C-alpha positions as CSV (number, residue, x, y, z in Angstrom):
1,M,-68.8,8.2,-4.3
2,I,-65.3,8.8,-6.5
3,L,-62.5,9.6,-4.0
4,A,-59.9,12.4,-4.8
5,E,-57.5,10.0,-5.7
6,E,-59.7,7.7,-8.0
7,L,-60.6,10.9,-9.8
8,T,-57.1,12.2,-10.2
9,K,-56.3,8.4,-11.7
10,L,-59.4,8.5,-13.9
11,V,-58.6,11.6,-15.6
12,T,-54.9,10.8,-16.3
13,L,-55.0,7.2,-17.7
14,D,-52.3,6.7,-20.2
15,R,-52.7,4.5,-23.5
16,Y,-51.4,1.5,-21.7
17,E,-53.8,1.8,-18.7
18,L,-56.8,2.5,-21.0
19,S,-55.9,-0.6,-23.3
20,N,-55.6,-2.8,-20.1
21,I,-59.0,-1.8,-18.8
22,L,-60.6,-2.3,-22.4
23,D,-58.6,-5.8,-22.4
24,L,-60.2,-6.7,-18.8
25,S,-63.8,-5.4,-20.5
26,G,-63.5,-7.8,-23.4
27,Y,-62.0,-5.7,-26.0
28,K,-58.7,-7.6,-26.7
29,N,-55.3,-6.4,-28.1
30,M,-56.2,-2.8,-28.4
31,S,-53.2,-0.6,-29.1
32,F,-53.5,3.3,-29.1
33,N,-51.0,6.0,-30.4
34,S,-52.5,8.6,-28.0
35,V,-55.2,9.1,-25.6
36,K,-56.8,12.3,-24.0
37,F,-59.1,12.8,-21.3
38,L,-62.2,14.9,-22.9
39,G,-64.6,15.2,-19.8
40,L,-67.4,13.4,-17.9
41,T,-70.7,12.6,-19.6
42,N,-73.9,13.7,-18.3
43,S,-74.0,10.2,-16.7
44,G,-70.7,10.4,-14.9
45,T,-68.7,8.2,-17.3
46,F,-65.2,9.3,-18.2
47,C,-64.7,10.0,-21.7
48,Y,-61.3,9.9,-23.7
49,S,-60.5,10.5,-27.3
50,V,-58.3,7.6,-28.6
51,K,-56.2,7.6,-31.7
52,Y,-54.8,4.1,-33.2
53,F,-53.6,2.9,-36.4
54,D,-56.2,0.8,-38.7
55,D,-54.7,-1.0,-41.6
56,H,-58.2,-1.6,-42.9
57,R,-59.5,2.2,-42.7
58,D,-56.2,4.3,-44.3
59,G,-54.2,4.8,-41.5
60,E,-54.8,6.6,-38.1
61,Q,-58.5,6.7,-36.8
62,T,-60.0,8.7,-33.9
63,S,-62.6,7.1,-31.6
64,K,-64.0,7.6,-28.0
65,V,-63.6,5.3,-25.3
66,Y,-65.7,5.5,-22.1
67,V,-64.6,4.4,-18.7
68,N,-66.6,3.9,-15.4
69,K,-66.8,1.8,-12.3
70,N,-69.0,-1.5,-12.3
71,T,-71.2,-2.5,-9.6
72,T,-68.3,-4.5,-8.0
73,G,-66.0,-1.2,-8.2
74,N,-63.7,-2.4,-11.1
75,L,-63.0,-0.3,-14.0
76,V,-64.6,-1.1,-17.0
77,A,-64.5,0.6,-20.6
78,D,-66.5,0.5,-23.8
79,F,-66.5,2.2,-27.3
């Protein structure tokens, strides 16, 4: 079960918190210009839209990041 406090936190992650979760999930040195909570997937994963600058792809790009809790209760993220 996700408690109310956890739910509030998971829908309001900022760009620094999301970068930190990605870093702990193996995606090193991620930096975002902005993040926006989009909603929950059908499987209960929290979905964020992220904007970041990419020198190799002509400037600002948009992607999605998915956040959930792993079996040990830690937050993990993936693209």
